[in-house]
N, C-alpha and C positions, 0 to 999 in steps of 0.2 A: 452158469450163474452168472458170469462176466457179461455174457451178451445180453442176457436178459435184465441186467440192473445198470448196465452200463450204457451199451450200444442200444438196446432196447427202451431205456429210460425209465425202469422200474424204480430205480434210484432217485428219479427227481420226477417225482408226481407233481407236475406243475404245468398249469397253463402258460403260465410266464416264460418257464424254460423252454416250453416246447416252441413258442414264440422265436425265442433266442437261438435255439437249435436251427430252425429254419433259415434265419437270416444268416447265421455265421455259416452252414453248409451251402444255402444258397448264393451266397457272394462268391465261395469258391469254386462250386461246380458251375457257376454260369460262366466263369472264365474258360471253361473247356470246352471243347468240340460235342457236340449233342451226343454223340454216339460213344464218349469216354467218360459220360456222367455217371453217377449212382442214378439207379432207373427211377428214384422219384423226385428227380430234379432234372428231367428231359424235357425238352420243349412242349411238349403235350401235357406235362404235369405241371408248368407253372402258372397257368390261370387258375388251377384249383388252389396252390399255395397263397397266391396274390389275394384270391377270395378269402382264404382264414385269416391272413394277415391285415388287411383293409376292413375287416367285418368290425362295427362297431357294437361288440357285445359288451354285458358287465362282467366283470372280474373282481370277486369278493376276496379281499387282501386276508382275513380271519381263516378262510377257506382254503388259500392258498399257502398260506402259514402251516396249517394242520396237515395237509395232504403231502406236501414237502418236507416238513420235518419227519413226519410218518416212514416216508419213504426212504430218507437218508438214515433213519435208525434201523429199519428193516436191510438196509444195503451194508450198513456194518455188522448186522449180526450174521448175516450169509457168508459176507466176503471175509471178516474178521477185521480187527483193528488195524492189522499191519500191511492190510494191501496196500500199494502205492496210491491208488485213488483216494481210499478212505484217509489214509494219512495226509494227504495234501488238502483235504477239505474239511477233517475232522479232528487236526491235533489241537487246535487251538479254542475252535468253535465246539460247542454240542449241536447237536442236528436243530435244538430249537432255536437257539441263537443265530446260526446261519441263516436258518429260513428265514426268520423274523428279519434279520438284517436285508436280505437279498429280495424280500418282497416289500420291505419299506422303502429301499433307496432304488428299485428301478424304474424307469420310466415306459416299460414296454405295455403296460396298461392302456397306454394310449395308441388309438390305432395310427393317428397322423405320425407319432413319431417312428412306429413300425414301416409305415409307407416311407417316410424319409429316407430310413436305413437302407431298405429293400432299392429304393430308385437310385439311391448314393451309391448302391455296387459294393467292389468289395474294400476300396478305399474308405469309403464312408462306416462300415462295418469294422473295419480293422482298427479304425481311430477313435471308436466308441470306448467310453469309459462305464458304460451302463455295467453294473455289476454282474445282471443274469447274461449279458453278452460276454463279460469278461469269464464266467463259469463255464458257458457252453465253449469258447474258444480254447480253455485251459484244458477240457476232456476231449476235443475232437481229434487229437492226434491218436491218444490211445483207443478211443472209442472206432476210428476207422481200421487200428491193426486188429482189435477184436472183431469187427465185422468181416475182414477180408479172410481172417482166420474159420470164421465160422463159415461164411460164403464158399471157402475152398474144402474145408474138412467136413461140412456137415450138408448144406444145402445141395451141392455138386454130386455127391454121390447119391443122397436122396432122390434127385432129379432122374438120375441117370438108372437107378434100382427102380424108379417108379416107372419108367418107360417099358423095362424089360417085365416088371408085374404084371403092367396093362396087357402087354403082348401075350404072356400067358394066359391071363385071365380071358382074352377074348380068343384064344386057340382054347381054352378047355370048355367055355362056356356060351361062344358066338353073342348071338343079339338076345339070348334069354334073360340077361340081367341089364340092369342098368350099367352105363359107363361110368367111370369114375368122373367126377368133376373136374373140369379142366377151365372154368370161366368161359367157354363158348357157348353160344344160344342154345337153349333148351325149351324145348317145347313141351307139354303138358295136358294131357287131354283130361277133361272133366263136363259135367253137367251142372247145372243150377240145382240145387235142392238143399231142402233144410234137413232136421233131424229131431230126434224125442228124446227129451231131457226129463228123466224121473217121470215117465208117463206122459208128458206134455208137449205136443207137436210144435217145434220153434219153424215159423216161416221162412223161405230164403230170403225175403226182402223186408228192410226196415225202412221206415218214414220218417221225414224231418218232425212231423207232429209227436213223435214219440219221444224225442229228445226234450221237447218243452213238458210233456207230462210227466217225465222224470225229474225235472229240475227242481232242487231242494232251494238252491241260494248259496249252499256251503261244498267243499268239496267232499265226493268226487262229482257230484252231480251241480255244480256251478257252472251256468252258462255264462260266456263272455260278455260284458257289457255292449260290446261292438254286434252281438247277435240280437241282444234283448232289443236294443233301440230300433230295429228294423224289424221285430217280429211281424207288425201289422203288414208289411209288404212283402213277406216272404210266403212262398206256395207251401203249405203246411204238409201237402201229400206228395211233395217231392221225395223220388225214393233216395235213400240213404246209403245203406250196404245190401250187399247179397253176399249170400253164402253158395259155396259151390264145393262139388268133389275133387277138386284138383289136389293133388299130393304136394305140399309146398314145407319146405322147412325155413329156419330163420336164414336170412340172406336172401329171399326173394322178395323181400319187400320192396315196392316201387315197380314190379313187374306187372306190364300190361295183360289185363284180361281180354281175350280177342273172340269174337264169334266166328262160326263157320264162314261168313262173308269176309273175315279181314277187317271188320270193324271193331275199333277200341270200345268196350263196354262197360269196362271196369277198371281199377288200380289195385292190386293185391297189396294188403298193408298189414294181415293180423291172421289167426286163426281162430278156431275156438278152443276150449279148455281141452278138448279129448286130442287137438293136433299137437298137443306137447311132446306124444308120444312119436310122432312122426317121423324122428330121426332114425326108429328102429323098426318100426311097423306101419302099416295102413289099416285103420278101422275102417272099412267103406260104409260103415251104418252111423258113423258119427263121427267122424274125423272130417273137419268142414276147414276152407280157405274162405278168408273174409276178404271181399273187394269194396272199395269205394265206388259207387254210381256216378258215373259221369253228370247227370243229371244235379247232382248236388254242389259238386264242383263247379258247374255253370251257375248256380243258384247262389253260392258263396261269392265266388268273384264278382259277379255282376252287383248283387243287392248289399253284399256285407262289406267286400273289402273295395269295391268300385274300380275293378280292375279292367276298366272298359279297351284299355289298349292292347292288354294280354289276351282278353276274349277275341279282339278282333284279329289278333297275330295268327291266334288258334283257329280261327275261322269258325268261332263257336258262337257268332252273333248273326 
């Protein structure tokens, strides 16, 4: 529970707090040699962190107060009112008053402020009086200790045991079963096929014109104004989606669909309703993966978003 609520951040469910932790941790970790840092702060990971910190995304104060206060309350329930971290935070404040004050007074909803702190490094973060930064800073020592204990006593034994289990599985089953996932490249074979839904055949391709046929002007069938404005310029027979018999599950979104000649012919992003069971079994008759067709990507980038330079970079023009 300590790892979940404190180091895992479940007790501080707030976008603003996550920004603060990135800044506090990043300021400390970047002073260390790359090999000595926490894995999420290595040089390879820093561009992704900067992308998050610099992004100008809307943050809604009322939502932040709601999620942060609720998570603080849950942390107090699970860890108990006498836990040192709970006592440090909630002796004088209720979860609601603490969350309200932190969200009202922090400046981390401003991407320019976040960038200034990140670029300023450890000296800038250490000198910051922003309440979210102060909260993250006050928790960091306890949180790091919890993480080290978890890594040493939980993750390390699990990793060692997983290697032994994998070796025994291979010894027993050989290549007759799928290997355990290891985040390495996997190839999955399938064919373009539709399926039958309630006795009605579902074709394996959809086209752009069907999008406009279904449009009602209200959610969930409201087409964005940017698309409506250029409707007359669009090729409405552009292929939009493809269904295939590939066996995919959650986490495969974004994977390329490649044909026998090695060409990218789609981008996996979803499955039909029957694919929900794919974590447990594969129904060849109805389980379908859904990919976005490259033609609609080109059509949208060109005529809707005007991303000419991106199309040129992709060699798609």
